[in-house]
C-alpha positions as CSV (number, residue, x, y, z in Angstrom):
1,X,0.5,-12.2,-4.2
2,X,1.2,-13.7,-0.8
3,X,-0.2,-11.8,2.2
4,X,1.1,-12.6,5.7
5,X,-1.1,-11.2,8.5
6,X,0.2,-11.1,12.1
7,X,-1.4,-9.7,15.2
8,X,0.4,-8.3,18.3
9,X,-1.7,-8.1,21.5
10,X,-4.8,-8.8,19.3
11,X,-6.8,-11.9,18.4
12,X,-7.1,-12.1,14.6
13,X,-10.6,-13.0,13.5
14,X,-11.6,-14.3,10.2
15,X,-13.5,-11.0,9.5
16,X,-10.3,-8.9,10.0
17,X,-8.2,-11.3,7.9
18,X,-10.7,-11.3,5.0
19,X,-11.0,-7.5,5.2
20,X,-7.2,-7.1,5.0
21,X,-7.0,-9.6,2.1
22,X,-9.7,-7.6,0.2
23,X,-8.1,-4.2,0.8
24,X,-4.5,-5.3,0.1
25,X,-5.6,-7.4,-2.9
26,X,-6.6,-4.1,-4.6
27,X,-3.0,-3.3,-5.1
28,X,-2.9,-5.9,-7.9
29,X,-5.1,-3.6,-9.9
30,X,-2.4,-1.0,-10.1
31,X,0.8,-3.0,-10.1
32,X,1.0,-6.6,-11.2
33,X,4.5,-7.3,-10.0
34,X,3.8,-7.3,-6.2
35,X,5.5,-10.3,-4.7
36,X,4.3,-10.3,-1.1
37,X,2.9,-8.2,1.7
38,X,3.5,-8.4,5.4
39,X,0.7,-6.9,7.5
40,X,1.1,-6.3,11.2
41,X,-2.0,-5.4,13.2
42,X,-1.2,-4.1,16.7
43,X,-3.3,-3.2,19.7
44,X,-1.6,-0.7,22.0
45,X,-3.9,-0.1,25.0
46,X,-1.5,2.4,26.6
47,X,-1.7,5.0,23.8
48,X,-4.4,7.4,22.7
49,X,-4.8,5.9,19.2
50,X,-4.8,2.3,20.3
51,X,-4.7,0.4,16.9
52,X,-1.8,0.4,14.6
53,X,-1.7,-1.2,11.1
54,X,1.8,-1.5,9.6
55,X,2.1,-2.9,6.0
56,X,5.2,-3.6,4.0
57,X,4.8,-4.6,0.3
58,X,7.7,-6.1,-1.7
59,X,7.9,-5.6,-5.4
60,X,10.9,-6.2,-7.7
61,X,13.2,-3.3,-7.1
62,X,11.1,-1.4,-4.6
63,X,9.6,-1.7,-1.2
64,X,6.4,0.1,-0.2
65,X,5.7,0.8,3.4
66,X,2.9,2.5,5.3
67,X,1.8,2.7,8.9
68,X,-1.4,4.2,10.4
69,X,-2.5,4.8,14.0
70,X,-6.3,5.0,14.6
71,X,-8.9,4.2,17.3
72,X,-10.8,1.9,14.9
73,X,-9.0,-1.1,13.4
74,X,-11.1,-1.1,10.2
75,X,-10.6,2.6,9.6
76,X,-6.8,2.1,10.1
77,X,-6.9,-0.7,7.5
78,X,-8.7,1.6,5.1
79,X,-6.3,4.5,5.6
80,X,-3.2,2.3,5.2
81,X,-4.6,0.7,2.1
82,X,-5.2,4.1,0.6
83,X,-1.7,5.2,1.4
84,X,-0.2,2.1,-0.3
85,X,-2.4,2.6,-3.3
86,X,-1.2,6.1,-3.7
87,X,2.4,5.0,-3.4
88,X,2.0,2.2,-5.9
89,X,0.1,4.5,-8.3
90,X,2.8,7.2,-8.2
91,X,5.6,4.6,-8.6
92,X,3.8,3.1,-11.6
93,X,3.3,6.5,-13.2
94,X,7.0,7.3,-12.6
95,X,8.0,4.1,-14.4
96,X,5.7,4.8,-17.3
97,X,7.1,8.3,-17.7
98,X,10.6,6.9,-17.8
99,X,9.6,4.4,-20.4
100,X,7.8,6.9,-22.6
101,X,10.8,9.3,-22.4
102,X,8.4,12.2,-22.1
103,X,7.1,12.3,-25.7
104,X,4.7,15.1,-25.0
105,X,7.5,17.3,-23.7
106,X,9.7,16.6,-26.7
107,X,6.8,17.4,-29.1
108,X,6.2,20.7,-27.4
109,X,9.9,21.6,-27.7
110,X,9.9,20.6,-31.4
111,X,6.9,22.9,-32.0
112,X,8.6,25.9,-30.4
113,X,11.6,25.6,-32.8
């Protein structure tokens, strides 16, 4: 998976880049078909929650997107990674349910008859 990290009004340090790579790399555990991820880290000094993390992940046939505003950049990265994991996990379950054609539901209907 290719991860592109950009910063707006923010100096990207190696520590932040490696932290983002580690957190976004976890998506590979749930979904092997992720093509790339665009990560935008923003610092907005004029707002109450000054740090924004915006991530878009492209996979074949689907685009996952999450955005988090927080006072701490690392906390925002954690929260957005959790949101994306939840999206990818639910999408993967949805695909598996469609492939399995709901065999548990069909068995329950057959038992009733």
